[in-house]
N, C-alpha and C positions, 0 to 999 in steps of 0.2 A: 454399771449403768452410768452413762454420761449425765451430769447434772443438767437439769432443764430450768434455767433461770431466766427472768425477764422475758417471758414468752407466754402466749396464750396456752401453749401446750404444757405449761407447768402444772396445770390442773390434773394432768395424767400421772404425775409422779407417784401418788399413793397407790396407784393401781398397776404399776409396771413391776413385773417380777424381778427380783434382785439379780438373777443370773441371765437376764435378757441382754442381748447385744443390740443396743439401740443408739441412734444418733438423731440430732435435730438439725434440719437444713435451714437455709436462709428463707424458705417459704413457710416456715413454721409447721412443717410436716415431719412427724416422727417416723423415722425409717428403722425398721427392724431387719436384722440380717436374714437373708433368704438362703437356706441351706441347699436348695435344689433349684434348677432352672429347667423345668419340664416343658414339653410342647404346649401343654394346657396353660401354664403360667405365662409363657411367651405370648400365646394367642390372646388371652384375656388382657394382659398388659397393653398389647398393641391396639387391639380393637377398641377397648373402652378408653384408651388414652388418645385416640385419634380425635381431634377437636370436632370435625364435621360429623363423624359417625357417633360419637358420644352425645352430641347435640341431638341427632336424630333419635337416638335411644331415649334420651331424657324427655323429649317432647312427645314421643309416641307410645311409650310403654308404662303401664301401671300408674296412669294419671287420671283415670275416669272415676265417676261417682260410685259405680258398682264396686270397684276395687276398694275405694275409700271406706264405704259403709261396711264391707266385709271385715277389713282390718280393724276398724274402730270397735266393731262388735266383739271381735276376738280378743283385743288387747285392753279395751277401755282407755282411760286417759294415761298418757305417759308424762304428764306434767309433773315437774319437780322430782323426776326419777332419773336414775343413772341408766342410760340406754347404750347398748352396743349393737350397731348395725353392721353385720359381717357380710362383705360383698356389696357394700353400699353403692358402688358405681358412682355416677355423677350426682347422686342424691335424690333419686326418684321417690323413695319412701317418705322422707321428711317433706319434700316439696308437695306431696299429695296430702299427707296427714296433718301437717302443721303442728301446733302445740308448743309447749314450753318445757322440754326436758331440763332437768338440773344440769346434766352433762350428756351430750349426744356424740358418741365416739363412732366415727366411720372408719371401717377397716376395708382395705382393698389392695389388690396386687398392682393396680394401675395408677401410676403417679398422676397422669393427666386427669383421670376421673376424680381422684382425690382433690385436686385443685378446684374442680367444679363444685364438688360437695362442700369444700371448705368455704367457698364463696357464699353458700346459702345457709351456713350455720353449723356444719359438722366440725368436730375436732378430729383431724385426719391422722390415720396411722397406716403406713405402708407395711403390710405384713402378709405372710402366707397363712391362709385360714387353717392349714393343717397343723400349724405350730404358732400359736398366738403368744405375744410377749406379756400377757397379763397375769396377775394373781388370780386365784380361784375364788368363786363365791362372792363377788363384789357387785354384780349388776342386778338391777331390779327387772330389767327387760333386755332380752337378747333376741334379735331378729335376723332372719336370713330369708330375704325375698328373692326368688329366682337365682339362688346362689349355689345350692348343693350340686346341681347338675353341671355346673361350670368347674367343679373340683374333681380331681382324679379319684380320690378316695372319699366317697360321700360319708361313709360310716365314721371315719376318723375326724372329718370336719364337724359332723354332728356332735360327736363326743366332746370335741374341743370347745365347741360353742356351749354345750351343756355345762362344762366345767366352770364357766364364768357366772352362772346363775346362782344367786343367793337363795337360801331356804325361803319359800314364800314367793319367789320370783317366777317369771314366766319366760318361756322360750317359744317363739313362733316361727315356723317356716311355711312358705307358700310358693306357688307357681313353679314347682318342680314337676316334670312330666311323670305321670303314673305309668309304670311299665306295661300293665295290662291294656291300657288304652292305646299305646303306641306300638303294639306288637304286630305291625303290618306284615302281611305275607302275600305271596302270589300276585294276583292282579292288583290288589290294594297297594302293595309295595311299589309296583311299577307306576301306578297312577300318582302316588305320592311323590315319586322322584321327578315327575314332570312339572311340579309346581315351581321349581327353582327358576327356570327360564321365564315363566310368567311373572313371578315376583320382580325379576329384573326389568321386564318389559314395562310394568306399571310403576316401577320405582317405589315399591312397597318399603316401609321403614326397615332398615337393616339389610336391604337388598338393592340399593340404588345403583350399584355398580357390581361388576363381577368380583372386584377386589374386596369390596365391603362384604359381600355375601360370603366369600371364601373365608375371611377372617372371623365373621360372625359365627359361621357354622363350626369353625375350628375351636372357638371358645366354649361351645356347648358340648362338653365331653360326653354327657350321658343323656342328651336329648336326640336320640336316634331310634329308629324302629327296633323293638326288642330290648330297649334299655329304659332305665328310669327308676323312680322310687317305688316302694311298696309299703303298706301299713306295717308289715313285719319288720322292716328296717327301723322304724321309729320305736316300736315296742322293744326290739332286741337291744338297741343302744340306750334308750332313755329310762326304761323301767328299772333296770338294775342300778341306775344312778340316783334313784329316789324321786322319779317324776310320775305324776299322774298324766297319762297320755291320751289325747283324743285326736283322731285323724278324720278329716272331712274331705271326701272326693267332691270335685266341682268342675264346672265348665266355664267359669269366668263370667257368668251371666246373671246371677241371682243375688249378689250382695250379701247382706247380713243373714239371710235365711239359710245360707250354707251351714250355719251352726245349728239349725233345726233339722238338718239332714236333707235339705233340698239341694240337689246338685245341678239342676237346670239342664238345658239342652244345648249341645254344641252346634257349631256352624255346619251347614250342609256338606261342605267339602270333607270334614272329618268323618261325618256319619257315612258318607259314601265309601270312603277308603276303609273304614272299619267294617262295613257290611261285606265289602269285597275281600276282607281278610278273615271273615268268619267271626267277627266280634259283634256282640249285640250292642248297638249304640245307645240303647235306652237303659243300660245297666250301670250301676255305680262303678263297676270295673272299667267301663268305657269313658269315665270322666277324665278329662285331660290332665288335671292337676290334683295334687293332694296338699291340703293345708293341715299342718300339725300344730296343735295348741297344747303345750305341756307345762304343767305347774310343778315346781319342785317342793316336795313336802318334807324332805330331810336334807 
């Protein structure tokens, strides 16, 4: 490991694994050697590193009061705690939640996104979420918001994130699409495919041009009809690692009451497509996202 002196990133030194290949650049961003360069890594790096597209994402995603209240209820305060935000992007989570973590580490594959996150208070680390350069069991809070479905191997990323959590610490994931909600078929699948030209027409966030739309979709490896996360994924990976696991389906509409089992009602466009696909839109299995709140007991 290259020594990190006279830098704000020196605070990371106690938490970097001895066998990690890391370097510190002139922008004070710690770079971890990336062993692979997959299509997913390239897409996420390019899309979230694009200054205009990253700004669109930062301003339009995960910034509302409903999102904030849900996360604050799930996590409590992260003040004076060591926090690792995996897939931090341009910094949406901290920009929305605020607070005063003791150390807020932002991990992403996009250098451009990390520069934005660094500007608002993250200590940035460029790394592949499948192979993180950190020691085990050092973080009080590990978060992955809208991250797993951007990664090729969701199970491996989830396990790697869990490795960082200390006993008594908490792991939270959210805004990953629930497989059963997005299992569009037949007429529903055809209707869903028509949305793309409409999004470009109205210049919806993430779709202001054909190029932006193409790269945004390429970055979302598991956000496609018939794909996504399941409650079984969290149980399978986290319970053997010593976590108490709670999974909450929701439709991004009810805030903190998600933790009381209220999943809310999705937008009409989703409900129509689900009905046409034979999915009951009023069921928890039709909820668009899963939030996982897991506490490590060993």
